[in-house]
PDB file of N, CA, C and O in Angstrom, chain B, residues numbered from 101:
ATOM      1  N   UNK B 101      84.549 115.821 104.752  1.00  0.00           N
ATOM      2  CA  UNK B 101      85.327 116.652 106.348  1.00  0.00           C
ATOM      3  C   UNK B 101      84.147 115.754 107.168  1.00  0.00           C
ATOM      4  O   UNK B 101      82.933 115.950 107.127  1.00  0.00           O
ATOM      5  N   UNK B 102      84.859 114.731 107.912  1.00  0.00           N
ATOM      6  CA  UNK B 102      84.130 114.495 108.681  1.00  0.00           C
ATOM      7  C   UNK B 102      84.094 115.724 109.868  1.00  0.00           C
ATOM      8  O   UNK B 102      84.821 116.695 110.077  1.00  0.00           O
ATOM      9  N   UNK B 103      83.036 115.255 110.448  1.00  0.00           N
ATOM     10  CA  UNK B 103      82.481 115.547 112.156  1.00  0.00           C
ATOM     11  C   UNK B 103      84.097 115.896 112.825  1.00  0.00           C
ATOM     12  O   UNK B 103      84.904 114.970 112.749  1.00  0.00           O
ATOM     13  N   UNK B 104      84.580 117.251 113.492  1.00  0.00           N
ATOM     14  CA  UNK B 104      85.370 117.622 114.350  1.00  0.00           C
ATOM     15  C   UNK B 104      85.030 116.470 115.541  1.00  0.00           C
ATOM     16  O   UNK B 104      83.931 116.395 116.089  1.00  0.00           O
ATOM     17  N   UNK B 105      86.088 115.657 115.817  1.00  0.00           N
ATOM     18  CA  UNK B 105      86.196 114.801 116.963  1.00  0.00           C
ATOM     19  C   UNK B 105      86.988 115.521 118.023  1.00  0.00           C
ATOM     20  O   UNK B 105      88.087 115.010 117.811  1.00  0.00           O
ATOM     21  N   UNK B 106      87.212 116.508 119.195  1.00  0.00           N
ATOM     22  CA  UNK B 106      88.097 116.558 119.852  1.00  0.00           C
ATOM     23  C   UNK B 106      88.026 117.526 121.274  1.00  0.00           C
ATOM     24  O   UNK B 106      87.070 117.770 122.010  1.00  0.00           O
ATOM     25  N   UNK B 107      88.605 117.704 121.297  1.00  0.00           N
ATOM     26  CA  UNK B 107      88.431 118.787 122.834  1.00  0.00           C
ATOM     27  C   UNK B 107      87.332 120.133 122.439  1.00  0.00           C
ATOM     28  O   UNK B 107      87.358 120.523 121.272  1.00  0.00           O
ATOM     29  N   UNK B 108      86.617 120.652 123.178  1.00  0.00           N
ATOM     30  CA  UNK B 108      85.531 122.334 122.794  1.00  0.00           C
ATOM     31  C   UNK B 108      86.569 122.919 123.288  1.00  0.00           C
ATOM     32  O   UNK B 108      86.287 124.083 123.573  1.00  0.00           O
ATOM     33  N   UNK B 109      87.590 122.664 123.510  1.00  0.00           N
ATOM     34  CA  UNK B 109      88.552 124.443 123.203  1.00  0.00           C
ATOM     35  C   UNK B 109      88.924 124.073 121.869  1.00  0.00           C
ATOM     36  O   UNK B 109      88.958 125.081 121.164  1.00  0.00           O
ATOM     37  N   UNK B 110      89.219 123.023 121.238  1.00  0.00           N
ATOM     38  CA  UNK B 110      89.931 122.893 119.892  1.00  0.00           C
ATOM     39  C   UNK B 110      89.093 123.240 118.476  1.00  0.00           C
ATOM     40  O   UNK B 110      89.559 123.114 117.343  1.00  0.00           O
ATOM     41  N   UNK B 111      87.937 123.641 118.768  1.00  0.00           N
ATOM     42  CA  UNK B 111      87.084 123.541 117.816  1.00  0.00           C
ATOM     43  C   UNK B 111      86.898 125.094 117.041  1.00  0.00           C
ATOM     44  O   UNK B 111      86.320 125.202 115.959  1.00  0.00           O
ATOM     45  N   UNK B 112      87.521 126.326 117.827  1.00  0.00           N
ATOM     46  CA  UNK B 112      87.593 127.662 117.249  1.00  0.00           C
ATOM     47  C   UNK B 112      88.719 127.793 116.454  1.00  0.00           C
ATOM     48  O   UNK B 112      88.720 128.381 115.373  1.00  0.00           O
ATOM     49  N   UNK B 113      90.549 126.776 117.429  1.00  0.00           N
ATOM     50  CA  UNK B 113      91.554 127.564 116.286  1.00  0.00           C
ATOM     51  C   UNK B 113      91.562 126.438 115.223  1.00  0.00           C
ATOM     52  O   UNK B 113      92.143 126.588 114.148  1.00  0.00           O
ATOM     53  N   UNK B 114      90.910 125.323 115.551  1.00  0.00           N
ATOM     54  CA  UNK B 114      90.776 124.320 114.023  1.00  0.00           C
ATOM     55  C   UNK B 114      89.570 125.634 113.319  1.00  0.00           C
ATOM     56  O   UNK B 114      90.579 126.251 112.977  1.00  0.00           O
ATOM     57  N   UNK B 115      89.421 125.751 113.257  1.00  0.00           N
ATOM     58  CA  UNK B 115      88.497 126.438 112.458  1.00  0.00           C
ATOM     59  C   UNK B 115      89.193 127.614 111.898  1.00  0.00           C
ATOM     60  O   UNK B 115      89.739 127.431 110.810  1.00  0.00           O
ATOM     61  N   UNK B 116      89.269 128.660 112.375  1.00  0.00           N
ATOM     62  CA  UNK B 116      90.133 129.127 112.411  1.00  0.00           C
ATOM     63  C   UNK B 116      91.055 128.942 111.012  1.00  0.00           C
ATOM     64  O   UNK B 116      91.036 129.562 109.948  1.00  0.00           O
ATOM     65  N   UNK B 117      92.053 127.564 111.597  1.00  0.00           N
ATOM     66  CA  UNK B 117      93.293 127.636 110.610  1.00  0.00           C
ATOM     67  C   UNK B 117      92.903 127.123 109.122  1.00  0.00           C
ATOM     68  O   UNK B 117      93.459 127.212 108.027  1.00  0.00           O
ATOM     69  N   UNK B 118      91.568 126.484 109.628  1.00  0.00           N
ATOM     70  CA  UNK B 118      91.130 125.586 108.441  1.00  0.00           C
ATOM     71  C   UNK B 118      90.513 126.640 107.380  1.00  0.00           C
ATOM     72  O   UNK B 118      90.269 126.373 106.204  1.00  0.00           O
ATOM     73  N   UNK B 119      90.317 127.823 107.981  1.00  0.00           N
ATOM     74  CA  UNK B 119      89.665 128.779 107.083  1.00  0.00           C
ATOM     75  C   UNK B 119      91.090 129.520 106.462  1.00  0.00           C
ATOM     76  O   UNK B 119      91.226 129.711 105.254  1.00  0.00           O
ATOM     77  N   UNK B 120      92.503 130.043 107.840  1.00  0.00           N
ATOM     78  CA  UNK B 120      93.257 130.261 106.704  1.00  0.00           C
ATOM     79  C   UNK B 120      93.813 129.385 105.507  1.00  0.00           C
ATOM     80  O   UNK B 120      94.180 130.024 104.521  1.00  0.00           O
ATOM     81  N   UNK B 121      93.927 127.961 105.462  1.00  0.00           N
ATOM     82  CA  UNK B 121      94.107 126.809 104.682  1.00  0.00           C
ATOM     83  C   UNK B 121      93.695 127.402 103.613  1.00  0.00           C
ATOM     84  O   UNK B 121      94.455 127.774 102.718  1.00  0.00           O
ATOM     85  N   UNK B 122      92.159 127.579 103.606  1.00  0.00           N
ATOM     86  CA  UNK B 122      91.158 127.461 102.468  1.00  0.00           C
ATOM     87  C   UNK B 122      91.737 128.784 101.698  1.00  0.00           C
ATOM     88  O   UNK B 122      91.368 129.003 100.544  1.00  0.00           O
ATOM     89  N   UNK B 123      92.921 129.920 102.556  1.00  0.00           N
ATOM     90  CA  UNK B 123      92.872 131.118 101.599  1.00  0.00           C
ATOM     91  C   UNK B 123      94.237 131.099 100.901  1.00  0.00           C
ATOM     92  O   UNK B 123      94.755 131.755  99.998  1.00  0.00           O
ATOM     93  N   UNK B 124      94.705 129.817 101.890  1.00  0.00           N
ATOM     94  CA  UNK B 124      96.381 129.841 101.291  1.00  0.00           C
ATOM     95  C   UNK B 124      95.812 129.226  99.992  1.00  0.00           C
ATOM     96  O   UNK B 124      95.442 129.800  98.968  1.00  0.00           O
ATOM     97  N   UNK B 125      95.826 128.457 100.172  1.00  0.00           N
ATOM     98  CA  UNK B 125      95.446 127.539  98.372  1.00  0.00           C
ATOM     99  C   UNK B 125      94.611 127.789  97.603  1.00  0.00           C
ATOM    100  O   UNK B 125      94.212 127.078  96.680  1.00  0.00           O
ATOM    101  N   UNK B 126      94.207 129.001  97.958  1.00  0.00           N
ATOM    102  CA  UNK B 126      93.523 129.555  96.138  1.00  0.00           C
ATOM    103  C   UNK B 126      94.553 130.849  95.992  1.00  0.00           C
ATOM    104  O   UNK B 126      94.454 131.709  95.117  1.00  0.00           O
ATOM    105  N   UNK B 127      95.479 130.810  96.951  1.00  0.00           N
ATOM    106  CA  UNK B 127      96.501 132.184  96.753  1.00  0.00           C
ATOM    107  C   UNK B 127      97.350 131.643  95.112  1.00  0.00           C
ATOM    108  O   UNK B 127      97.870 130.530  95.044  1.00  0.00           O
ATOM    109  N   UNK B 128      97.360 132.613  93.922  1.00  0.00           N
ATOM    110  CA  UNK B 128      98.048 131.778  92.917  1.00  0.00           C
ATOM    111  C   UNK B 128      99.050 131.325  93.418  1.00  0.00           C
ATOM    112  O   UNK B 128      98.990 130.121  93.666  1.00  0.00           O
ATOM    113  N   UNK B 129     100.269 132.003  93.749  1.00  0.00           N
ATOM    114  CA  UNK B 129     101.412 130.984  94.335  1.00  0.00           C
ATOM    115  C   UNK B 129     101.406 129.478  95.346  1.00  0.00           C
ATOM    116  O   UNK B 129     102.419 129.141  95.958  1.00  0.00           O
ATOM    117  N   UNK B 130     100.430 128.871  95.385  1.00  0.00           N
ATOM    118  CA  UNK B 130     100.358 127.627  95.869  1.00  0.00           C
ATOM    119  C   UNK B 130      99.330 127.174  95.195  1.00  0.00           C
ATOM    120  O   UNK B 130      98.501 126.672  95.954  1.00  0.00           O
ATOM    121  N   UNK B 131      98.903 127.124  93.594  1.00  0.00           N
ATOM    122  CA  UNK B 131      98.744 126.516  93.410  1.00  0.00           C
ATOM    123  C   UNK B 131      99.631 126.692  91.795  1.00  0.00           C
ATOM    124  O   UNK B 131     100.357 127.597  91.385  1.00  0.00           O
ATOM    125  N   UNK B 132      99.028 124.934  90.935  1.00  0.00           N
ATOM    126  CA  UNK B 132     100.166 124.695  90.056  1.00  0.00           C
ATOM    127  C   UNK B 132      99.231 124.148  88.724  1.00  0.00           C
ATOM    128  O   UNK B 132      99.165 122.941  88.491  1.00  0.00           O
ATOM    129  N   UNK B 133      98.538 125.122  87.901  1.00  0.00           N
ATOM    130  CA  UNK B 133      97.727 124.877  86.988  1.00  0.00           C
ATOM    131  C   UNK B 133      97.859 124.644  85.641  1.00  0.00           C
ATOM    132  O   UNK B 133      98.623 125.380  85.016  1.00  0.00           O
ATOM    133  N   UNK B 134      97.189 123.651  84.988  1.00  0.00           N
ATOM    134  CA  UNK B 134      98.283 123.392  83.810  1.00  0.00           C
ATOM    135  C   UNK B 134      96.969 122.370  83.159  1.00  0.00           C
ATOM    136  O   UNK B 134      96.319 121.522  83.771  1.00  0.00           O
ATOM    137  N   UNK B 135      96.816 122.918  81.265  1.00  0.00           N
ATOM    138  CA  UNK B 135      95.813 122.803  81.034  1.00  0.00           C
ATOM    139  C   UNK B 135      95.729 120.638  80.185  1.00  0.00           C
ATOM    140  O   UNK B 135      96.684 120.139  80.781  1.00  0.00           O
ATOM    141  N   UNK B 136      95.555 120.306  79.923  1.00  0.00           N
ATOM    142  CA  UNK B 136      95.446 118.742  79.295  1.00  0.00           C
ATOM    143  C   UNK B 136      94.465 118.898  77.979  1.00  0.00           C
ATOM    144  O   UNK B 136      93.283 119.155  77.749  1.00  0.00           O
ATOM    145  N   UNK B 137      95.678 118.584  77.253  1.00  0.00           N
ATOM    146  CA  UNK B 137      95.323 117.423  75.416  1.00  0.00           C
ATOM    147  C   UNK B 137      94.696 115.891  75.847  1.00  0.00           C
ATOM    148  O   UNK B 137      95.011 115.106  76.741  1.00  0.00           O
ATOM    149  N   UNK B 138      93.702 115.849  74.826  1.00  0.00           N
ATOM    150  CA  UNK B 138      93.940 114.165  74.624  1.00  0.00           C
ATOM    151  C   UNK B 138      94.673 113.555  74.969  1.00  0.00           C
ATOM    152  O   UNK B 138      95.627 114.208  74.546  1.00  0.00           O
ATOM    153  N   UNK B 139      95.166 112.620  75.517  1.00  0.00           N
ATOM    154  CA  UNK B 139      95.561 111.564  75.599  1.00  0.00           C
ATOM    155  C   UNK B 139      96.799 111.578  76.356  1.00  0.00           C
ATOM    156  O   UNK B 139      97.833 110.947  76.141  1.00  0.00           O
ATOM    157  N   UNK B 140      96.388 112.799  77.717  1.00  0.00           N
ATOM    158  CA  UNK B 140      97.203 112.914  78.411  1.00  0.00           C
ATOM    159  C   UNK B 140      96.919 111.888  79.609  1.00  0.00           C
ATOM    160  O   UNK B 140      96.087 110.981  79.640  1.00  0.00           O
ATOM    161  N   UNK B 141      98.026 112.364  80.781  1.00  0.00           N
ATOM    162  CA  UNK B 141      97.441 110.938  81.899  1.00  0.00           C
ATOM    163  C   UNK B 141      98.223 112.002  82.724  1.00  0.00           C
ATOM    164  O   UNK B 141      99.038 112.826  82.309  1.00  0.00           O
ATOM    165  N   UNK B 142      97.750 111.773  84.079  1.00  0.00           N
ATOM    166  CA  UNK B 142      97.868 112.608  85.576  1.00  0.00           C
ATOM    167  C   UNK B 142      98.006 111.783  86.094  1.00  0.00           C
ATOM    168  O   UNK B 142      97.501 110.762  85.625  1.00  0.00           O
ATOM    169  N   UNK B 143      98.606 111.705  87.106  1.00  0.00           N
ATOM    170  CA  UNK B 143      98.647 110.408  87.841  1.00  0.00           C
ATOM    171  C   UNK B 143      99.310 110.994  89.932  1.00  0.00           C
ATOM    172  O   UNK B 143     100.441 111.459  90.074  1.00  0.00           O
ATOM    173  N   UNK B 144      98.496 110.839  90.983  1.00  0.00           N
ATOM    174  CA  UNK B 144      98.807 111.651  92.133  1.00  0.00           C
ATOM    175  C   UNK B 144      98.402 110.567  93.091  1.00  0.00           C
ATOM    176  O   UNK B 144      97.331 110.014  93.342  1.00  0.00           O
ATOM    177  N   UNK B 145      99.253 110.489  93.402  1.00  0.00           N
ATOM    178  CA  UNK B 145      98.599 109.905  95.408  1.00  0.00           C
ATOM    179  C   UNK B 145      97.740 110.581  96.418  1.00  0.00           C
ATOM    180  O   UNK B 145      98.165 111.402  97.231  1.00  0.00           O
ATOM    181  N   UNK B 146      96.544 110.198  96.320  1.00  0.00           N
ATOM    182  CA  UNK B 146      95.248 111.480  96.634  1.00  0.00           C
ATOM    183  C   UNK B 146      95.588 111.537  97.555  1.00  0.00           C
ATOM    184  O   UNK B 146      95.698 112.746  97.761  1.00  0.00           O
ATOM    185  N   UNK B 147      96.164 110.539  99.201  1.00  0.00           N
ATOM    186  CA  UNK B 147      96.331 111.513 100.064  1.00  0.00           C
ATOM    187  C   UNK B 147      97.695 112.157 100.314  1.00  0.00           C
ATOM    188  O   UNK B 147      98.539 112.129 101.210  1.00  0.00           O
ATOM    189  N   UNK B 148      97.566 112.636  99.353  1.00  0.00           N
ATOM    190  CA  UNK B 148      99.400 113.542  99.978  1.00  0.00           C
ATOM    191  C   UNK B 148      99.143 114.827  98.503  1.00  0.00           C
ATOM    192  O   UNK B 148     100.123 115.482  98.148  1.00  0.00           O
ATOM    193  N   UNK B 149      98.018 114.997  97.920  1.00  0.00           N
ATOM    194  CA  UNK B 149      98.058 115.951  97.006  1.00  0.00           C
ATOM    195  C   UNK B 149      96.270 116.943  97.122  1.00  0.00           C
ATOM    196  O   UNK B 149      95.090 116.596  97.174  1.00  0.00           O
ATOM    197  N   UNK B 150      96.550 117.434  97.120  1.00  0.00           N
ATOM    198  CA  UNK B 150      94.932 118.550  97.293  1.00  0.00           C
ATOM    199  C   UNK B 150      95.172 119.081  95.463  1.00  0.00           C
ATOM    200  O   UNK B 150      96.100 119.637  94.876  1.00  0.00           O
ATOM    201  N   UNK B 151      94.271 118.739  95.176  1.00  0.00           N
ATOM    202  CA  UNK B 151      93.547 118.725  93.901  1.00  0.00           C
ATOM    203  C   UNK B 151      92.536 118.783  93.276  1.00  0.00           C
ATOM    204  O   UNK B 151      91.727 118.011  93.791  1.00  0.00           O
ATOM    205  N   UNK B 152      91.926 119.528  92.018  1.00  0.00           N
ATOM    206  CA  UNK B 152      90.360 119.890  91.911  1.00  0.00           C
ATOM    207  C   UNK B 152      90.614 120.559  90.529  1.00  0.00           C
ATOM    208  O   UNK B 152      91.732 120.988  90.243  1.00  0.00           O
ATOM    209  N   UNK B 153      89.400 120.654  89.552  1.00  0.00           N
ATOM    210  CA  UNK B 153      89.432 121.387  88.358  1.00  0.00           C
ATOM    211  C   UNK B 153      88.905 122.686  88.641  1.00  0.00           C
ATOM    212  O   UNK B 153      88.660 123.102  89.774  1.00  0.00           O
ATOM    213  N   UNK B 154      88.710 123.419  87.390  1.00  0.00           N
ATOM    214  CA  UNK B 154      88.727 124.663  87.885  1.00  0.00           C
ATOM    215  C   UNK B 154      87.395 125.026  86.476  1.00  0.00           C
ATOM    216  O   UNK B 154      87.591 124.527  85.368  1.00  0.00           O
ATOM    217  N   UNK B 155      86.753 125.473  86.603  1.00  0.00           N
ATOM    218  CA  UNK B 155      85.224 125.679  85.949  1.00  0.00           C
ATOM    219  C   UNK B 155      85.628 125.899  84.314  1.00  0.00           C
ATOM    220  O   UNK B 155      86.799 125.963  83.938  1.00  0.00           O
ATOM    221  N   UNK B 156      84.498 126.000  83.440  1.00  0.00           N
ATOM    222  CA  UNK B 156      84.462 126.391  82.111  1.00  0.00           C
ATOM    223  C   UNK B 156      83.350 126.060  81.630  1.00  0.00           C
ATOM    224  O   UNK B 156      82.503 125.292  82.086  1.00  0.00           O
ATOM    225  N   UNK B 157      83.362 126.664  80.678  1.00  0.00           N
ATOM    226  CA  UNK B 157      82.252 126.766  79.582  1.00  0.00           C
ATOM    227  C   UNK B 157      81.827 126.253  78.498  1.00  0.00           C
ATOM    228  O   UNK B 157      82.306 126.424  77.377  1.00  0.00           O
ATOM    229  N   UNK B 158      80.585 125.374  78.901  1.00  0.00           N
ATOM    230  CA  UNK B 158      80.629 124.584  77.402  1.00  0.00           C
ATOM    231  C   UNK B 158      80.181 124.285  77.210  1.00  0.00           C
ATOM    232  O   UNK B 158      79.719 123.159  77.393  1.00  0.00           O
ATOM    233  N   UNK B 159      79.813 125.615  76.326  1.00  0.00           N
ATOM    234  CA  UNK B 159      79.642 126.807  74.985  1.00  0.00           C
ATOM    235  C   UNK B 159      80.489 126.553  74.292  1.00  0.00           C
ATOM    236  O   UNK B 159      80.505 126.304  73.087  1.00  0.00           O
ATOM    237  N   UNK B 160      81.639 126.630  75.404  1.00  0.00           N
ATOM    238  CA  UNK B 160      82.785 127.075  74.142  1.00  0.00           C
ATOM    239  C   UNK B 160      84.080 125.953  73.987  1.00  0.00           C
ATOM    240  O   UNK B 160      84.997 126.001  73.167  1.00  0.00           O
ATOM    241  N   UNK B 161      83.862 125.028  74.955  1.00  0.00           N
ATOM    242  CA  UNK B 161      84.516 123.360  74.835  1.00  0.00           C
ATOM    243  C   UNK B 161      83.821 122.623  76.050  1.00  0.00           C
ATOM    244  O   UNK B 161      83.295 122.909  77.125  1.00  0.00           O
ATOM    245  N   UNK B 162      84.142 121.400  75.199  1.00  0.00           N
ATOM    246  CA  UNK B 162      83.794 120.194  75.804  1.00  0.00           C
ATOM    247  C   UNK B 162      84.487 119.478  76.723  1.00  0.00           C
ATOM    248  O   UNK B 162      85.137 120.450  77.108  1.00  0.00           O
ATOM    249  N   UNK B 163      84.865 118.654  77.350  1.00  0.00           N
ATOM    250  CA  UNK B 163      85.375 117.786  79.225  1.00  0.00           C
ATOM    251  C   UNK B 163      85.148 116.930  79.162  1.00  0.00           C
ATOM    252  O   UNK B 163      83.961 116.709  79.405  1.00  0.00           O
ATOM    253  N   UNK B 164      85.894 115.894  78.852  1.00  0.00           N
ATOM    254  CA  UNK B 164      85.508 114.225  79.089  1.00  0.00           C
ATOM    255  C   UNK B 164      86.741 113.627  79.977  1.00  0.00           C
ATOM    256  O   UNK B 164      87.795 113.455  79.364  1.00  0.00           O
ATOM    257  N   UNK B 165      86.718 113.393  80.956  1.00  0.00           N
ATOM    258  CA  UNK B 165      87.421 113.101  82.356  1.00  0.00           C
ATOM    259  C   UNK B 165      87.316 111.650  82.626  1.00  0.00           C
ATOM    260  O   UNK B 165      86.116 111.377  82.664  1.00  0.00           O
ATOM    261  N   UNK B 166      87.877 110.836  82.785  1.00  0.00           N
ATOM    262  CA  UNK B 166      87.439 109.298  83.569  1.00  0.00           C
ATOM    263  C   UNK B 166      89.150 109.166  84.689  1.00  0.00           C
ATOM    264  O   UNK B 166      90.326 109.388  84.403  1.00  0.00           O
ATOM    265  N   UNK B 167      88.605 108.802  85.705  1.00  0.00           N
ATOM    266  CA  UNK B 167      89.572 108.394  86.656  1.00  0.00           C
ATOM    267  C   UNK B 167      89.561 106.738  87.346  1.00  0.00           C
ATOM    268  O   UNK B 167      88.620 105.945  87.305  1.00  0.00           O
ATOM    269  N   UNK B 168      90.266 106.631  87.670  1.00  0.00           N
ATOM    270  CA  UNK B 168      90.340 105.114  88.306  1.00  0.00           C
ATOM    271  C   UNK B 168      91.218 105.493  89.464  1.00  0.00           C
ATOM    272  O   UNK B 168      92.050 106.400  89.444  1.00  0.00           O
ATOM    273  N   UNK B 169      90.853 104.446  90.806  1.00  0.00           N
ATOM    274  CA  UNK B 169      91.731 104.149  91.814  1.00  0.00           C
ATOM    275  C   UNK B 169      93.181 103.406  91.706  1.00  0.00           C
ATOM    276  O   UNK B 169      93.186 102.516  90.856  1.00  0.00           O
ATOM    277  N   UNK B 170      93.960 103.528  92.147  1.00  0.00           N
ATOM    278  CA  UNK B 170      95.427 101.920  92.636  1.00  0.00           C
ATOM    279  C   UNK B 170      95.651 101.994  93.798  1.00  0.00           C
ATOM    280  O   UNK B 170      95.916 103.048  94.376  1.00  0.00           O
ATOM    281  N   UNK B 171      95.571 100.761  94.383  1.00  0.00           N
ATOM    282  CA  UNK B 171      96.222 100.384  95.647  1.00  0.00           C
ATOM    283  C   UNK B 171      97.893 100.836  95.387  1.00  0.00           C
ATOM    284  O   UNK B 171      98.505 100.252  94.493  1.00  0.00           O
ATOM    285  N   UNK B 172      98.542 101.828  96.156  1.00  0.00           N
ATOM    286  CA  UNK B 172      99.809 102.272  96.249  1.00  0.00           C
ATOM    287  C   UNK B 172     100.617 101.437  95.832  1.00  0.00           C
ATOM    288  O   UNK B 172     101.243 101.649  94.794  1.00  0.00           O
ATOM    289  N   UNK B 173     100.755 100.436  96.475  1.00  0.00           N
ATOM    290  CA  UNK B 173     101.778  98.843  96.751  1.00  0.00           C
ATOM    291  C   UNK B 173     101.698  98.133  95.555  1.00  0.00           C
ATOM    292  O   UNK B 173     102.807  97.648  95.332  1.00  0.00           O
ATOM    293  N   UNK B 174     100.834  97.825  94.617  1.00  0.00           N
ATOM    294  CA  UNK B 174     100.303  97.416  93.525  1.00  0.00           C
ATOM    295  C   UNK B 174     100.691  98.586  92.136  1.00  0.00           C
ATOM    296  O   UNK B 174     100.898  98.193  90.988  1.00  0.00           O
ATOM    297  N   UNK B 175     100.722 100.029  92.557  1.00  0.00           N
ATOM    298  CA  UNK B 175     101.256 100.397  91.463  1.00  0.00           C
ATOM    299  C   UNK B 175     102.509 100.565  91.632  1.00  0.00           C
ATOM    300  O   UNK B 175     103.134 101.137  90.739  1.00  0.00           O
ATOM    301  N   UNK B 176     103.043 100.207  92.562  1.00  0.00           N
ATOM    302  CA  UNK B 176     104.544 100.418  92.881  1.00  0.00           C
ATOM    303  C   UNK B 176     105.200  99.331  91.765  1.00  0.00           C
ATOM    304  O   UNK B 176     105.984  99.468  90.826  1.00  0.00           O
ATOM    305  N   UNK B 177     104.428  98.105  92.388  1.00  0.00           N
ATOM    306  CA  UNK B 177     104.982  97.111  92.538  1.00  0.00           C
ATOM    307  C   UNK B 177     105.471  96.801  90.692  1.00  0.00           C
ATOM    308  O   UNK B 177     106.508  96.530  90.086  1.00  0.00           O
ATOM    309  N   UNK B 178     103.620  97.108  90.262  1.00  0.00           N
ATOM    310  CA  UNK B 178     103.635  97.095  88.402  1.00  0.00           C
ATOM    311  C   UNK B 178     104.793  98.500  88.663  1.00  0.00           C
ATOM    312  O   UNK B 178     105.662  98.058  89.414  1.00  0.00           O
ATOM    313  N   UNK B 179     105.046  99.707  88.386  1.00  0.00           N
ATOM    314  CA  UNK B 179     106.147 100.621  87.850  1.00  0.00           C
ATOM    315  C   UNK B 179     107.525  99.872  87.830  1.00  0.00           C
ATOM    316  O   UNK B 179     108.065  99.422  86.820  1.00  0.00           O
ATOM    317  N   UNK B 180     107.928  99.823  88.908  1.00  0.00           N
ATOM    318  CA  UNK B 180     109.185  98.546  88.742  1.00  0.00           C
ATOM    319  C   UNK B 180     109.391  97.406  88.196  1.00  0.00           C
ATOM    320  O   UNK B 180     110.548  97.024  88.017  1.00  0.00           O
ATOM    321  N   UNK B 181     108.350  96.668  87.837  1.00  0.00           N
ATOM    322  CA  UNK B 181     108.177  95.957  87.217  1.00  0.00           C
ATOM    323  C   UNK B 181     108.627  96.308  85.682  1.00  0.00           C
ATOM    324  O   UNK B 181     109.122  95.376  85.049  1.00  0.00           O
ATOM    325  N   UNK B 182     108.521  97.347  85.149  1.00  0.00           N
ATOM    326  CA  UNK B 182     107.732  98.359  84.051  1.00  0.00           C
ATOM    327  C   UNK B 182     109.952  98.230  83.661  1.00  0.00           C
ATOM    328  O   UNK B 182     110.591  97.880  82.668  1.00  0.00           O
ATOM    329  N   UNK B 183     110.286  98.634  84.798  1.00  0.00           N
ATOM    330  CA  UNK B 183     111.999  99.469  84.330  1.00  0.00           C
ATOM    331  C   UNK B 183     111.902  98.680  84.708  1.00  0.00           C
ATOM    332  O   UNK B 183     110.907  98.856  85.412  1.00  0.00           O
ATOM    333  N   UNK B 184     112.483  96.829  84.968  1.00  0.00           N
ATOM    334  CA  UNK B 184     113.075  96.363  85.000  1.00  0.00           C
ATOM    335  C   UNK B 184     113.056  95.530  83.856  1.00  0.00           C
ATOM    336  O   UNK B 184     112.115  95.058  83.218  1.00  0.00           O
ATOM    337  N   UNK B 185     114.682  95.414  83.680  1.00  0.00           N
ATOM    338  CA  UNK B 185     115.224  94.965  82.026  1.00  0.00           C
ATOM    339  C   UNK B 185     115.054  92.933  82.064  1.00  0.00           C
ATOM    340  O   UNK B 185     116.092  92.457  82.525  1.00  0.00           O
ATOM    341  N   UNK B 186     114.380  92.227  81.820  1.00  0.00           N
ATOM    342  CA  UNK B 186     114.228  91.296  81.950  1.00  0.00           C
ATOM    343  C   UNK B 186     114.304  90.699  80.508  1.00  0.00           C
ATOM    344  O   UNK B 186     113.714  89.664  80.199  1.00  0.00           O
ATOM    345  N   UNK B 187     115.316  91.657  79.383  1.00  0.00           N
ATOM    346  CA  UNK B 187     115.254  90.982  78.405  1.00  0.00           C
ATOM    347  C   UNK B 187     116.097  90.102  78.124  1.00  0.00           C
ATOM    348  O   UNK B 187     117.026  90.307  78.906  1.00  0.00           O
ATOM    349  N   UNK B 188     116.387  89.105  77.382  1.00  0.00           N
ATOM    350  CA  UNK B 188     117.097  87.660  76.962  1.00  0.00           C
ATOM    351  C   UNK B 188     118.505  88.344  76.579  1.00  0.00           C
ATOM    352  O   UNK B 188     118.531  89.248  75.744  1.00  0.00           O
ATOM    353  N   UNK B 189     119.699  87.874  77.229  1.00  0.00           N
ATOM    354  CA  UNK B 189     121.136  89.138  76.545  1.00  0.00           C
ATOM    355  C   UNK B 189     121.611  87.557  75.686  1.00  0.00           C
ATOM    356  O   UNK B 189     122.590  87.530  74.939  1.00  0.00           O
TER     357      UNK B 189
END
């Protein structure tokens, strides 16, 4: 989080709301949790969703994650091209 910019009288209400948001997102009904298996792919808009990973015990399991970022316009264009039926008739 970047430093808070704004009027001084907004600082206290902001941090109260920020604390409440943290509490709400830790509530079970606010979460969607699932386990990935090798070969799974998860795609999400990084500006529209809050995401994270839970802890794990490396003595009991291993975890290997890879990530990449893409420009949203490029991704939409590519998806549309995959869905377009360009096969000869």
